[in-house]
C-alpha positions in Angstrom: 192.9 -70.1 176.7 195.5 -68.0 178.2 193.2 -64.8 178.1 189.9 -66.6 179.4 191.1 -66.4 183.0 191.8 -62.6 183.1 188.3 -62.3 181.3 186.7 -64.6 183.7 188.0 -62.6 186.7 187.0 -59.3 185.4 183.7 -59.2 186.5 184.4 -60.4 190.0 187.2 -57.8 190.4 184.8 -54.8 189.5 182.8 -55.8 192.5 185.6 -55.5 194.7 185.8 -51.6 194.6 186.0 -50.1 198.1 187.5 -53.5 199.6 190.5 -53.4 201.5 192.2 -56.2 203.3 193.2 -54.1 206.5 190.7 -55.0 209.2 188.6 -51.7 210.4 190.3 -49.7 207.8 187.1 -48.2 206.5 185.9 -47.6 210.2 189.1 -45.6 210.8 189.7 -43.7 207.5 188.4 -40.5 209.0 189.8 -38.3 211.7 188.4 -35.4 213.0 191.0 -32.8 213.5 189.0 -29.8 214.3 185.7 -28.8 215.5 184.8 -25.0 215.0 181.1 -23.5 216.2 180.2 -20.2 216.3 177.2 -18.0 216.3 176.5 -14.3 216.0 174.2 -12.0 218.3 171.4 -12.4 215.4 171.1 -16.3 215.6 172.9 -17.6 212.6 176.0 -19.8 212.8 178.3 -22.3 211.4 179.8 -25.5 212.1 183.2 -26.3 210.7 184.7 -29.5 210.5 188.2 -30.0 209.3 188.7 -34.0 208.4 191.3 -36.1 207.5 190.5 -38.5 205.0 192.0 -41.5 203.9 191.1 -43.8 201.0 192.2 -47.1 202.2 191.3 -49.3 199.3 193.3 -50.6 196.2 191.1 -48.4 193.9 190.9 -44.7 193.2 187.9 -43.0 194.5 186.0 -39.8 194.9 184.8 -37.9 198.1 181.3 -36.8 197.1 179.2 -35.9 200.3 179.8 -35.4 203.9 176.7 -35.8 206.5 176.8 -34.9 210.3 174.6 -35.0 213.3 175.3 -32.4 215.9 174.5 -32.7 219.7 174.9 -30.2 222.2 175.1 -31.7 225.8 173.5 -34.7 224.9 170.6 -33.6 222.6 170.3 -33.5 219.2 170.5 -30.0 217.6 171.3 -30.3 213.9 172.0 -32.8 211.1 173.0 -32.0 207.4 174.7 -33.0 204.3 177.3 -31.1 202.1 177.9 -32.2 198.6 181.8 -31.9 197.7 184.2 -33.2 195.1 187.8 -34.5 196.2 189.8 -37.2 194.3 191.5 -39.5 196.7 194.1 -42.2 194.8 194.6 -45.6 196.6 196.1 -45.1 200.0 196.0 -41.3 199.7 195.2 -39.2 202.6 193.9 -35.7 202.3 192.5 -32.8 204.4 189.0 -31.9 204.0 187.2 -28.6 205.2 183.7 -28.6 205.1 180.9 -26.2 206.7 177.5 -26.2 207.8 175.0 -23.4 208.3 173.1 -23.3 211.6 170.8 -21.3 213.2 170.1 -20.6 217.2 167.5 -18.1 218.9 168.7 -14.5 218.6 170.0 -13.0 221.9 172.3 -10.2 221.3 174.8 -9.2 223.7 172.8 -10.4 226.6 173.4 -14.0 226.3 176.3 -15.0 228.5 178.9 -17.3 227.2 178.6 -20.9 228.3 180.5 -24.3 228.0 178.5 -26.9 226.0 179.5 -30.6 225.7 179.6 -31.0 221.6 179.4 -34.2 220.0 179.5 -34.5 216.4 179.3 -37.7 214.1 178.6 -38.5 210.4 179.9 -40.2 207.4 182.3 -39.1 204.5 181.0 -41.0 201.1 183.5 -42.5 199.2 182.6 -43.3 195.7 184.5 -45.6 193.1 183.1 -44.7 189.8 179.2 -44.7 190.3 179.5 -48.6 190.9 180.3 -48.5 194.7 179.7 -46.0 197.5 181.4 -46.9 200.8 180.3 -44.6 203.9 183.4 -43.9 206.3 182.0 -42.9 209.8 183.6 -40.2 212.0 182.7 -39.2 215.6 184.2 -36.2 218.0 183.6 -34.6 221.1 184.7 -31.4 222.2 184.1 -28.9 225.0 183.4 -25.5 223.5 182.9 -22.2 225.0 180.1 -20.5 223.0 179.2 -16.8 222.9 175.5 -15.7 221.7 174.2 -19.3 221.4 170.6 -20.2 222.7 169.0 -23.3 221.5 166.3 -23.1 219.1 162.6 -23.4 220.8 160.2 -25.0 218.1 156.8 -23.9 218.3 154.1 -27.1 218.5 152.0 -27.3 215.6 
């Protein structure tokens, strides 16, 4: 009879992976430390995010991906996803740097530098052994002076 109680609790506990007792801990688990945005005169660019990711749960987990949405002066400019692999023990905090390729209109040296309001948001996927995945949200806003950036102009179909 003594072994019956732990045996009965096991299925219930396995469904609790990714649970924390701290209110809003999952919403505050990712902090954007730095937003880097650069473009070349020929158009290619790169968005680099330096994130501080915490596992606020009672279980070890793995960061398996990061998705983002980039807005420039309030207009949606790009979205993307990057697969990553980063182990996080319970209550562990680690830095994570991810980069995403971007594209702008080629402009050469004649494109003057301009200041843009850059907003980036998204989520970090925290996987608990394939059973449960939690999405940890992040959001940041910066004002960046960008050289060589001209927004893409899409032709109508």
